[in-house]
N, C-alpha and C positions, 0 to 999 in steps of 0.2 A: 529466621528473619520473616516477618509478616509482610505480605504483599497485599495491598488493597486491590479489590476487584475493579474492573473498569467501571461497573455500575456505581460502586461506592465513590469513586473519584468524580464521576459525572454528576452524581447527586450532591456531593459536598461542594464541589468547585467546578462547575461546567466550563468556565473560562479557562481554567488551568488544564482541564481535559482536552479542550480544543487546541490549546497552545501545544500540548504534548503531541497531539495528532499531527498538527502542522509540522512540528519539529521532526517527527518520524518520517513524514513524507519528504521534507527538505533533505534529510540525510540520504534517503534512498534515491531521490531525484538527483542529488549531487553526484552520487556514484554512477548513475546511469548517464548523466550528461558528460561526465569526465570520460567514461569508457567510450561513448559515442564520438566525442570530439577527437579523442586520440586514436580512434580506430582500434581500440584494444581488443585483444583476443585472449583466449585461454582463461587463466585464473582470474584476472582482473574483470573481464566481462562476466564470467560466471558469478563472481562475488557481487557485482552490481545487480545482475538479474536476480540473484538469490536474495538480495536485500528487499526487493519489491515483493518477491514471493513470500518471504517471512512476514512482512508487514500485512499482506493480504490474508495470510493464514490466521493471524491474530484477529484482524477485523472481521473476517467471515465467521470465525468461531463466536465472536461477540454478537454479531448480527443474528446468528442462529439461536442464541441463548433465549430461552423463554422469558427471562426477566428483562430483556432489552426493551426500553421504553419507547423507542422510535415507532412510528406508525408502521403497520405491517407492510403496506405497499412500498414505502420508502426502503424498508429493510430488504424486501425482495429485489428491488431495483439495485441496491448497493451490492447485494450478494451476486447478482448477475454481472455487475461490473467487475467484481472480484474474481469471478470464475473466468471472465474474458481475460483478465490480467494473467491468471494462472496459465491459461491456454497459450496466450501470446508469449509469455515468458518461456514456456516449453518449446515453442516454435523458434524463438530467438536462440535458445541454447542448442537446438538440434540443427540450426542453419546459421553457421557463423557469419555468413555475408548479409544476413537479414539486419536491417536497421533497428535501432532501439527507439526511433522517433515516435512510433505509435504508443509505446509504453510511457515515454516521457510526456507526450501531449495529454493523454488521458489522465495520468496521475497528477499532472500539473493542474488540470481542470478540477479534479477532486480536491486537491490541496487548497486551491484558490476558493473553492466553495465552503471551506471551513472557516473563512474569515468571519 
């Protein structure tokens, strides 16, 4: 099966690419919000946090790709946000009583910026 690269999708259909990015954030945010609202622990919380980690792993890899067409300063800022997400996710996983609110707030802002 052939998978289009992120750059190819964005070149051919930037609106579709942004829509997919928003959908990925929506899915991850839905899991985080559900886990936070229910006070979930264990596997549900881990899966919710893992979803945002997976998303940022993909985004950071793309942002670090030399063929990424975004301005270098914007790419650097987004990578910094991604690294913060990864650190915060690690803290949340190692401290079960820690709220998911910061992850939800930051990622909601990023998702909203994709409009």
